[in-house]
N, C-alpha and C positions, 0 to 999 in steps of 0.2 A: 505495499498502498503508499500510498503518496506518505513523502514526510511534511512536507511544505519545502521540501529544497526545490532550489534554480531548476529550471531543464529549457532545452530547447524548444522541444512539440510533442505532437504526438500523434502516433498511427494506428487504425485500427481496423483488425479481421475480422469483417460482417459476413459468419455465414450460414450460409442456407442450406441444412442437409450436408452433403460433402462436397459444395457449390461456395465460391467468395466472390465477392462483390469487387470488382478492378476497375482502374480506369486507365485507358493511355494516355501521358504525359503530351503537353503541347511541345511542338520540336522548336520554340523560338530558341535564337543564338544567347548563349548566358545562363540559361536555364538550366538547372541541375539535373541531372537522367533527363534531359529532354529523348521524346519521343519513347520512351520505358512505361514498361505497366507498373500500377504504384497503387496502392491501399488507399482508402480514406482517413484524412488527417492532414495535418500543417504545425505550422509553428505558433507559439505560444503568444496568447494575446494577454497583457495586464498582467493579473494576479492570478490567471484560471488556473484551475488542476488540472491533472492529467487528462481527468475523465471530461472537465468541461470543455478540453480542448478539441479533444475529439469529438463530440456529441457536438459544438458548434461544425466544426469543419464538415460532416457527416450533413448536415443543416443545409450548408454553403452549400456545398459539393453534387449532392443527390435532393437537396428538400426533403429528406426526411427526419424525422423528430423521434429520437428515439429513448426507452426507457432507462436511464442511468441506471436501474435495478437488474438490469440485463447482461450487466457486463459481467462478465465470467474472468477473466484476465487481467491483469496489470502488472506490466514488469518496465522497470526503468535498466536501459542499454548504456552502457557508458559510450561514448562518440570517442573521434578520435584524440589521443591524450590534451589537456587543455581545455575543451570541448564541455561542451554543457551536455548531459545525458539526453538523451529523448526517450521517449515511453512508448509501449506497444500494448495493446490491448485485443481484447478477442469479445464479440457479443455474437449471437444470434440473431438473424435476419429471419422474418418471419415472409412464408409466399405473398403474405397481406400487404408487404411494402412493394414488391415489385410494379406493382401498378401506377404506385403513389410516386417513383421515382422522377425527379424534372433536373434533369441534369445541368448543373450551374455552365458559367462561363469559360472556367478553366478545364484542359482537357479537351481529346480529340472528341472521345468514343466512350464506353462504358461497357461492361461484358462482366457476366456471374459465369464464369464456367468452374469446372470441377475442381477441385482442389490439388491434385493431381497434374493436373494441365496445367495451370498457376506455377507449381514449384518447378518446372521442367521448361518453364519459357525462358531462354536465353536471354531478350530484352525485357526482364521485370527487374525490379533494383534488388539486388542482389542480399541485401541487410535482411528487407523485410521478408523473401524467403525464407532465410534462416532465422528469424525470428518468430514465423510462422512454423519451421520445422521442431523448432526448441520447443513449443507450446503443443505440439503433437506427442512429441515422445515423451511429455508429463505421462506419469502416471493416473488415472483417473480413480477416483474417489468411487 
């Protein structure tokens, strides 16, 4: 859980059974990971918690308002030495959310492929794939 410490931003894996909501980043010059498949999320604003940051970004990027209580995982990951950490969260996505998606102005398109397909994409952001693999490998109660 978040202890109130500073962080850079948050990404969230939204899972619908064995599928995951992703989007293709814009290909603008200077944008980190241009044209790569990404997870919802982004940079922290003000004093947001990781949960608040991720859920705000989901609303901005996909038009979805999710219940914070559905978040089932939160973990901080160290970035490069000297950089602020980033958070990775996981929450289920209901089938009823799909028709409510209103893709925002960031990114080229969205998709909801099988998790295994996302994990094998050569043009996905490797750190996010790794963090999802970490979560998938955890023992479940």
